[in-house]
C-alpha positions as CSV (number, residue, x, y, z in Angstrom):
1,M,-98.0,-60.9,211.4
2,N,-98.0,-57.4,210.0
3,A,-95.0,-58.3,207.8
4,G,-97.0,-61.2,206.4
5,V,-100.0,-58.9,205.7
6,E,-97.8,-56.4,204.1
7,A,-96.1,-59.0,201.9
8,T,-99.5,-60.3,200.8
9,G,-100.6,-56.8,200.0
10,A,-97.4,-56.2,198.1
11,G,-98.0,-59.4,196.1
12,E,-101.5,-58.4,195.3
13,G,-100.3,-54.9,194.3
14,S,-97.7,-56.5,192.0
15,T,-100.5,-58.7,190.5
16,L,-102.6,-55.6,189.9
17,V,-99.8,-53.7,188.4
18,A,-99.0,-56.6,186.1
19,Q,-102.6,-56.8,185.0
20,E,-102.7,-53.1,184.3
21,V,-99.5,-53.4,182.2
22,R,-101.0,-56.3,180.2
23,E,-104.1,-54.2,179.5
24,L,-102.0,-51.3,178.5
25,V,-100.0,-53.4,176.1
26,Q,-103.2,-54.8,174.6
27,R,-104.7,-51.3,174.2
28,S,-101.4,-50.1,172.6
29,A,-101.5,-53.0,170.1
30,Q,-105.1,-52.1,169.3
31,A,-104.2,-48.5,168.8
32,A,-101.3,-49.5,166.5
33,K,-103.6,-51.6,164.4
34,L,-106.1,-48.7,164.2
35,R,-103.3,-46.2,163.2
36,E,-102.3,-48.7,160.4
37,L,-105.9,-48.9,159.2
38,I,-106.2,-45.1,159.2
39,S,-102.9,-44.7,157.4
40,Q,-103.9,-47.2,154.7
41,F,-107.3,-45.5,154.3
42,T,-105.6,-42.1,154.0
43,A,-103.2,-43.5,151.4
44,D,-106.0,-45.1,149.4
45,A,-108.1,-41.9,149.5
46,K,-105.1,-39.8,148.4
47,S,-104.5,-42.2,145.5
48,E,-108.2,-42.2,144.5
49,G,-108.2,-38.4,144.7
50,A,-105.1,-38.1,142.5
51,G,-106.6,-40.5,140.0
52,A,-109.9,-38.5,139.9
53,L,-107.9,-35.3,139.4
54,R,-105.9,-36.8,136.5
55,N,-109.2,-37.9,134.9
56,L,-110.7,-34.4,135.2
57,R,-107.6,-32.9,133.6
58,R,-107.9,-35.2,130.6
59,K,-111.4,-34.0,129.8
């Protein structure tokens, strides 16, 4: 009986670990999307800043 209880516990543990892994993968994907947005925002801001600087130099 103890072996059956341990096997059940191990199965539940595996299920919990699998759930944690799925959640980690989801959070990692969300973080990657956020990094991409930040990167794009930074590139856009840099481009706008460079354009503003060029306009100031022309005046």
